[in-house]
A tleap script that builds the chain and sets N, CA, C and O, in Angstrom:
source leaprc.protein.ff14SB
mol = sequence {
  NMET ARG ASN CYS GLU GLU ILE SER ASN ASP
  ILE GLU ARG GLY ARG TYR LYS LYS LEU SER
  VAL LYS GLU LEU ILE ALA ILE LYS MET HIE
  LEU LEU ILE CYS ARG PRO CYS ALA ASP TYR
  LYS LYS ASP SER ASP LEU ILE ASP LEU LEU
  LEU GLN LYS LYS TYR GLU ASN GLY ALA PRO
  LYS TYR GLU PHE SER GLU GLU GLU LYS LEU
  ASN LEU LYS ASN ALA CYS ASN LYS ASP CILE
}
set mol.1.N position { 0.750 -62.524 -30.579 }
set mol.1.CA position { 1.405 -63.827 -30.603 }
set mol.1.C position { 2.503 -63.831 -29.548 }
set mol.1.O position { 3.233 -62.854 -29.374 }
set mol.2.N position { 2.596 -64.937 -28.862 }
set mol.2.CA position { 3.593 -65.070 -27.794 }
set mol.2.C position { 4.969 -65.327 -28.404 }
set mol.2.O position { 5.088 -65.908 -29.482 }
set mol.3.N position { 6.012 -64.878 -27.687 }
set mol.3.CA position { 7.369 -65.089 -28.198 }
set mol.3.C position { 7.910 -66.441 -27.727 }
set mol.3.O position { 7.273 -67.133 -26.932 }
set mol.4.N position { 9.078 -66.801 -28.221 }
set mol.4.CA position { 9.663 -68.117 -27.937 }
set mol.4.C position { 9.925 -68.328 -26.444 }
set mol.4.O position { 9.700 -69.421 -25.923 }
set mol.5.N position { 10.392 -67.304 -25.769 }
set mol.5.CA position { 10.666 -67.445 -24.332 }
set mol.5.C position { 9.388 -67.737 -23.557 }
set mol.5.O position { 9.382 -68.584 -22.663 }
set mol.6.N position { 8.319 -67.049 -23.890 }
set mol.6.CA position { 7.039 -67.288 -23.206 }
set mol.6.C position { 6.511 -68.687 -23.495 }
set mol.6.O position { 5.975 -69.350 -22.607 }
set mol.7.N position { 6.663 -69.132 -24.734 }
set mol.7.CA position { 6.196 -70.469 -25.105 }
set mol.7.C position { 6.997 -71.543 -24.375 }
set mol.7.O position { 6.422 -72.503 -23.862 }
set mol.8.N position { 8.318 -71.387 -24.323 }
set mol.8.CA position { 9.128 -72.394 -23.624 }
set mol.8.C position { 8.793 -72.412 -22.134 }
set mol.8.O position { 8.779 -73.478 -21.520 }
set mol.9.N position { 8.526 -71.258 -21.553 }
set mol.9.CA position { 8.102 -71.213 -20.142 }
set mol.9.C position { 6.764 -71.920 -19.958 }
set mol.9.O position { 6.569 -72.646 -18.983 }
set mol.10.N position { 5.845 -71.706 -20.892 }
set mol.10.CA position { 4.539 -72.365 -20.821 }
set mol.10.C position { 4.667 -73.879 -20.963 }
set mol.10.O position { 3.970 -74.633 -20.285 }
set mol.11.N position { 5.557 -74.319 -21.846 }
set mol.11.CA position { 5.785 -75.758 -22.025 }
set mol.11.C position { 6.226 -76.378 -20.702 }
set mol.11.O position { 5.704 -77.415 -20.293 }
set mol.12.N position { 7.177 -75.749 -20.041 }
set mol.12.CA position { 7.671 -76.285 -18.768 }
set mol.12.C position { 6.624 -76.162 -17.665 }
set mol.12.O position { 6.460 -77.078 -16.859 }
set mol.13.N position { 5.924 -75.046 -17.628 }
set mol.13.CA position { 4.887 -74.852 -16.599 }
set mol.13.C position { 3.778 -75.892 -16.761 }
set mol.13.O position { 3.175 -76.327 -15.780 }
set mol.14.N position { 3.517 -76.283 -18.006 }
set mol.14.CA position { 2.492 -77.284 -18.280 }
set mol.14.C position { 2.815 -78.663 -17.741 }
set mol.14.O position { 1.932 -79.514 -17.638 }
set mol.15.N position { 4.057 -78.889 -17.400 }
set mol.15.CA position { 4.424 -80.182 -16.809 }
set mol.15.C position { 3.963 -80.301 -15.361 }
set mol.15.O position { 3.804 -81.404 -14.840 }
set mol.16.N position { 3.750 -79.154 -14.716 }
set mol.16.CA position { 3.444 -79.155 -13.292 }
set mol.16.C position { 2.087 -78.533 -12.960 }
set mol.16.O position { 1.602 -78.653 -11.835 }
set mol.17.N position { 1.489 -77.877 -13.930 }
set mol.17.CA position { 0.231 -77.183 -13.697 }
set mol.17.C position { -0.636 -77.321 -14.938 }
set mol.17.O position { -0.133 -77.301 -16.062 }
set mol.18.N position { -1.934 -77.459 -14.733 }
set mol.18.CA position { -2.845 -77.557 -15.859 }
set mol.18.C position { -2.951 -76.190 -16.536 }
set mol.18.O position { -3.260 -75.186 -15.895 }
set mol.19.N position { -2.688 -76.173 -17.844 }
set mol.19.CA position { -2.759 -74.931 -18.602 }
set mol.19.C position { -4.169 -74.716 -19.126 }
set mol.19.O position { -4.935 -75.664 -19.296 }
set mol.20.N position { -4.498 -73.468 -19.378 }
set mol.20.CA position { -5.818 -73.147 -19.935 }
set mol.20.C position { -5.855 -73.584 -21.400 }
set mol.20.O position { -4.817 -73.817 -22.018 }
set mol.21.N position { -7.055 -73.689 -21.935 }
set mol.21.CA position { -7.228 -74.056 -23.333 }
set mol.21.C position { -6.562 -73.011 -24.227 }
set mol.21.O position { -5.951 -73.352 -25.240 }
set mol.22.N position { -6.679 -71.755 -23.854 }
set mol.22.CA position { -6.057 -70.671 -24.618 }
set mol.22.C position { -4.534 -70.837 -24.658 }
set mol.22.O position { -3.918 -70.655 -25.708 }
set mol.23.N position { -3.931 -71.180 -23.525 }
set mol.23.CA position { -2.477 -71.384 -23.477 }
set mol.23.C position { -2.060 -72.593 -24.320 }
set mol.23.O position { -1.058 -72.545 -25.034 }
set mol.24.N position { -2.834 -73.668 -24.232 }
set mol.24.CA position { -2.519 -74.867 -25.014 }
set mol.24.C position { -2.600 -74.596 -26.507 }
set mol.24.O position { -1.758 -75.066 -27.272 }
set mol.25.N position { -3.610 -73.841 -26.927 }
set mol.25.CA position { -3.747 -73.495 -28.344 }
set mol.25.C position { -2.588 -72.609 -28.788 }
set mol.25.O position { -2.056 -72.783 -29.885 }
set mol.26.N position { -2.194 -71.656 -27.938 }
set mol.26.CA position { -1.075 -70.777 -28.271 }
set mol.26.C position { 0.207 -71.582 -28.468 }
set mol.26.O position { 0.981 -71.312 -29.386 }
set mol.27.N position { 0.427 -72.568 -27.604 }
set mol.27.CA position { 1.611 -73.424 -27.743 }
set mol.27.C position { 1.548 -74.194 -29.058 }
set mol.27.O position { 2.514 -74.204 -29.820 }
set mol.28.N position { 0.419 -74.836 -29.325 }
set mol.28.CA position { 0.278 -75.636 -30.553 }
set mol.28.C position { 0.497 -74.785 -31.799 }
set mol.28.O position { 1.206 -75.194 -32.718 }
set mol.29.N position { -0.108 -73.607 -31.829 }
set mol.29.CA position { 0.037 -72.727 -32.997 }
set mol.29.C position { 1.495 -72.295 -33.172 }
set mol.29.O position { 2.021 -72.283 -34.285 }
set mol.30.N position { 2.127 -71.947 -32.077 }
set mol.30.CA position { 3.526 -71.507 -32.132 }
set mol.30.C position { 4.423 -72.644 -32.627 }
set mol.30.O position { 5.314 -72.423 -33.448 }
set mol.31.N position { 4.189 -73.848 -32.131 }
set mol.31.CA position { 5.028 -74.981 -32.521 }
set mol.31.C position { 4.885 -75.319 -33.999 }
set mol.31.O position { 5.801 -75.881 -34.598 }
set mol.32.N position { 3.734 -74.978 -34.595 }
set mol.32.CA position { 3.530 -75.232 -36.018 }
set mol.32.C position { 4.418 -74.349 -36.891 }
set mol.32.O position { 4.803 -74.742 -37.992 }
set mol.33.N position { 4.739 -73.158 -36.395 }
set mol.33.CA position { 5.510 -72.226 -37.223 }
set mol.33.C position { 6.947 -72.015 -36.747 }
set mol.33.O position { 7.744 -71.399 -37.455 }
set mol.34.N position { 7.285 -72.513 -35.569 }
set mol.34.CA position { 8.613 -72.259 -35.006 }
set mol.34.C position { 9.349 -73.583 -34.770 }
set mol.34.O position { 9.095 -74.285 -33.791 }
set mol.35.N position { 10.244 -73.898 -35.666 }
set mol.35.CA position { 10.990 -75.154 -35.570 }
set mol.35.C position { 11.864 -75.240 -34.313 }
set mol.35.O position { 11.886 -76.293 -33.675 }
set mol.36.N position { 12.582 -74.180 -33.933 }
set mol.36.CA position { 13.403 -74.276 -32.718 }
set mol.36.C position { 12.568 -74.594 -31.471 }
set mol.36.O position { 13.006 -75.366 -30.618 }
set mol.37.N position { 11.393 -74.018 -31.360 }
set mol.37.CA position { 10.549 -74.310 -30.190 }
set mol.37.C position { 9.994 -75.731 -30.251 }
set mol.37.O position { 9.860 -76.393 -29.222 }
set mol.38.N position { 9.673 -76.198 -31.454 }
set mol.38.CA position { 9.207 -77.577 -31.608 }
set mol.38.C position { 10.318 -78.551 -31.196 }
set mol.38.O position { 10.062 -79.556 -30.532 }
set mol.39.N position { 11.551 -78.238 -31.598 }
set mol.39.CA position { 12.696 -79.069 -31.192 }
set mol.39.C position { 12.909 -78.998 -29.682 }
set mol.39.O position { 13.216 -80.004 -29.044 }
set mol.40.N position { 12.745 -77.800 -29.117 }
set mol.40.CA position { 12.883 -77.636 -27.670 }
set mol.40.C position { 11.873 -78.512 -26.939 }
set mol.40.O position { 12.231 -79.200 -25.984 }
set mol.41.N position { 10.609 -78.495 -27.380 }
set mol.41.CA position { 9.571 -79.300 -26.720 }
set mol.41.C position { 9.899 -80.782 -26.820 }
set mol.41.O position { 9.747 -81.528 -25.853 }
set mol.42.N position { 10.352 -81.204 -28.002 }
set mol.42.CA position { 10.713 -82.614 -28.204 }
set mol.42.C position { 11.847 -83.012 -27.256 }
set mol.42.O position { 11.779 -84.054 -26.605 }
set mol.43.N position { 12.880 -82.184 -27.181 }
set mol.43.CA position { 14.006 -82.467 -26.286 }
set mol.43.C position { 13.584 -82.442 -24.824 }
set mol.43.O position { 14.013 -83.281 -24.032 }
set mol.44.N position { 12.746 -81.482 -24.471 }
set mol.44.CA position { 12.269 -81.363 -23.093 }
set mol.44.C position { 11.428 -82.579 -22.704 }
set mol.44.O position { 11.532 -83.082 -21.585 }
set mol.45.N position { 10.593 -83.046 -23.636 }
set mol.45.CA position { 9.783 -84.243 -23.381 }
set mol.45.C position { 10.684 -85.458 -23.142 }
set mol.45.O position { 10.417 -86.275 -22.260 }
set mol.46.N position { 11.742 -85.567 -23.929 }
set mol.46.CA position { 12.670 -86.691 -23.781 }
set mol.46.C position { 13.386 -86.636 -22.432 }
set mol.46.O position { 13.502 -87.653 -21.748 }
set mol.47.N position { 13.863 -85.460 -22.052 }
set mol.47.CA position { 14.532 -85.301 -20.755 }
set mol.47.C position { 13.588 -85.663 -19.623 }
set mol.47.O position { 13.977 -86.353 -18.681 }
set mol.48.N position { 12.343 -85.197 -19.714 }
set mol.48.CA position { 11.346 -85.499 -18.686 }
set mol.48.C position { 11.116 -87.010 -18.579 }
set mol.48.O position { 11.046 -87.553 -17.476 }
set mol.49.N position { 10.998 -87.680 -19.719 }
set mol.49.CA position { 10.793 -89.128 -19.737 }
set mol.49.C position { 11.985 -89.863 -19.125 }
set mol.49.O position { 11.807 -90.789 -18.334 }
set mol.50.N position { 13.192 -89.452 -19.491 }
set mol.50.CA position { 14.388 -90.104 -18.950 }
set mol.50.C position { 14.509 -89.906 -17.440 }
set mol.50.O position { 14.892 -90.830 -16.721 }
set mol.51.N position { 14.186 -88.716 -16.960 }
set mol.51.CA position { 14.229 -88.467 -15.514 }
set mol.51.C position { 13.171 -89.284 -14.782 }
set mol.51.O position { 13.424 -89.797 -13.692 }
set mol.52.N position { 11.987 -89.407 -15.376 }
set mol.52.CA position { 10.944 -90.228 -14.754 }
set mol.52.C position { 11.404 -91.671 -14.630 }
set mol.52.O position { 11.201 -92.304 -13.594 }
set mol.53.N position { 12.027 -92.195 -15.689 }
set mol.53.CA position { 12.523 -93.574 -15.647 }
set mol.53.C position { 13.627 -93.738 -14.607 }
set mol.53.O position { 13.655 -94.721 -13.867 }
set mol.54.N position { 14.542 -92.758 -14.558 }
set mol.54.CA position { 15.663 -92.849 -13.622 }
set mol.54.C position { 15.184 -92.847 -12.178 }
set mol.54.O position { 15.727 -93.570 -11.343 }
set mol.55.N position { 14.169 -92.038 -11.878 }
set mol.55.CA position { 13.724 -91.880 -10.498 }
set mol.55.C position { 12.358 -92.499 -10.237 }
set mol.55.O position { 11.650 -92.061 -9.330 }
set mol.56.N position { 11.973 -93.509 -11.013 }
set mol.56.CA position { 10.662 -94.106 -10.826 }
set mol.56.C position { 10.515 -94.778 -9.455 }
set mol.56.O position { 9.395 -94.955 -8.977 }
set mol.57.N position { 11.607 -95.144 -8.830 }
set mol.57.CA position { 11.548 -95.723 -7.488 }
set mol.57.C position { 11.908 -94.704 -6.413 }
set mol.57.O position { 12.195 -95.073 -5.274 }
set mol.58.N position { 11.891 -93.429 -6.772 }
set mol.58.CA position { 12.235 -92.375 -5.828 }
set mol.58.C position { 13.677 -91.933 -6.008 }
set mol.58.O position { 14.515 -92.679 -6.516 }
set mol.59.N position { 13.945 -90.730 -5.591 }
set mol.59.CA position { 15.293 -90.183 -5.696 }
set mol.59.C position { 16.200 -90.883 -4.691 }
set mol.59.O position { 15.756 -91.250 -3.603 }
set mol.60.N position { 17.468 -91.070 -5.050 }
set mol.60.CA position { 18.398 -91.679 -4.097 }
set mol.60.C position { 18.566 -90.799 -2.869 }
set mol.60.O position { 18.543 -89.572 -2.959 }
set mol.61.N position { 18.729 -91.426 -1.751 }
set mol.61.CA position { 18.873 -90.712 -0.484 }
set mol.61.C position { 20.289 -90.156 -0.389 }
set mol.61.O position { 21.264 -90.865 -0.640 }
set mol.62.N position { 20.391 -88.893 -0.028 }
set mol.62.CA position { 21.696 -88.276 0.140 }
set mol.62.C position { 21.682 -87.448 1.413 }
set mol.62.O position { 20.744 -86.694 1.671 }
set mol.63.N position { 22.717 -87.599 2.190 }
set mol.63.CA position { 22.861 -86.797 3.398 }
set mol.63.C position { 24.191 -86.071 3.340 }
set mol.63.O position { 25.201 -86.634 2.918 }
set mol.64.N position { 24.183 -84.804 3.773 }
set mol.64.CA position { 25.409 -84.011 3.811 }
set mol.64.C position { 26.306 -84.498 4.940 }
set mol.64.O position { 25.842 -84.846 6.025 }
set mol.65.N position { 27.615 -84.512 4.650 }
set mol.65.CA position { 28.581 -84.821 5.703 }
set mol.65.C position { 28.662 -83.615 6.630 }
set mol.65.O position { 28.180 -82.533 6.295 }
set mol.66.N position { 29.265 -83.803 7.782 }
set mol.66.CA position { 29.417 -82.690 8.734 }
set mol.66.C position { 30.243 -81.562 8.121 }
set mol.66.O position { 29.960 -80.386 8.350 }
set mol.67.N position { 31.265 -81.922 7.343 }
set mol.67.CA position { 32.095 -80.905 6.694 }
set mol.67.C position { 31.278 -80.109 5.670 }
set mol.67.O position { 31.402 -78.887 5.592 }
set mol.68.N position { 30.450 -80.795 4.894 }
set mol.68.CA position { 29.604 -80.108 3.914 }
set mol.68.C position { 28.605 -79.179 4.608 }
set mol.68.O position { 28.360 -78.067 4.143 }
set mol.69.N position { 28.038 -79.635 5.711 }
set mol.69.CA position { 27.099 -78.794 6.473 }
set mol.69.C position { 27.788 -77.528 6.966 }
set mol.69.O position { 27.233 -76.432 6.879 }
set mol.70.N position { 29.001 -77.688 7.485 }
set mol.70.CA position { 29.759 -76.542 7.985 }
set mol.70.C position { 30.092 -75.572 6.858 }
set mol.70.O position { 29.978 -74.358 7.026 }
set mol.71.N position { 30.503 -76.108 5.708 }
set mol.71.CA position { 30.816 -75.268 4.549 }
set mol.71.C position { 29.589 -74.489 4.075 }
set mol.71.O position { 29.690 -73.305 3.756 }
set mol.72.N position { 28.443 -75.147 4.027 }
set mol.72.CA position { 27.205 -74.466 3.638 }
set mol.72.C position { 26.828 -73.377 4.631 }
set mol.72.O position { 26.428 -72.280 4.241 }
set mol.73.N position { 26.958 -73.683 5.902 }
set mol.73.CA position { 26.636 -72.706 6.938 }
set mol.73.C position { 27.542 -71.482 6.815 }
set mol.73.O position { 27.071 -70.348 6.894 }
set mol.74.N position { 28.828 -71.710 6.623 }
set mol.74.CA position { 29.782 -70.604 6.474 }
set mol.74.C position { 29.492 -69.787 5.217 }
set mol.74.O position { 29.588 -68.560 5.236 }
set mol.75.N position { 29.144 -70.457 4.138 }
set mol.75.CA position { 28.833 -69.753 2.882 }
set mol.75.C position { 27.598 -68.884 3.047 }
set mol.75.O position { 27.545 -67.775 2.517 }
set mol.76.N position { 26.612 -69.372 3.772 }
set mol.76.CA position { 25.389 -68.590 4.010 }
set mol.76.C position { 25.663 -67.373 4.887 }
set mol.76.O position { 25.094 -66.305 4.663 }
set mol.77.N position { 26.509 -67.527 5.859 }
set mol.77.CA position { 26.818 -66.431 6.770 }
set mol.77.C position { 27.650 -65.338 6.107 }
set mol.77.O position { 27.605 -64.189 6.546 }
set mol.78.N position { 28.402 -65.665 5.071 }
set mol.78.CA position { 29.226 -64.680 4.376 }
set mol.78.C position { 28.373 -63.642 3.663 }
set mol.78.O position { 28.781 -62.488 3.534 }
set mol.79.N position { 27.188 -64.043 3.197 }
set mol.79.CA position { 26.327 -63.135 2.443 }
set mol.79.C position { 25.553 -62.169 3.344 }
set mol.79.O position { 24.980 -61.191 2.865 }
set mol.80.N position { 25.538 -62.444 4.627 }
set mol.80.CA position { 24.746 -61.619 5.547 }
set mol.80.C position { 25.486 -60.369 5.948 }
set mol.80.O position { 24.964 -59.563 6.718 }
savepdb mol mol.pdb
quit
């Protein structure tokens, strides 16, 4: 039996990739016996729905200012 962390990862992965029948059954079975994971899926579904509604016309356009670009460049160079 898969643990809660694996199930929550599968739930999220299923939003972007088609899961196998075996994975889908494992999720369903786990959700029947694990209330926290069932609540997690419900909350995750709600967040996904709200984000879809918010960005249904596309994400707002954002461009970095010259100062932000310079700060990012400097931050990247510090790690090298």
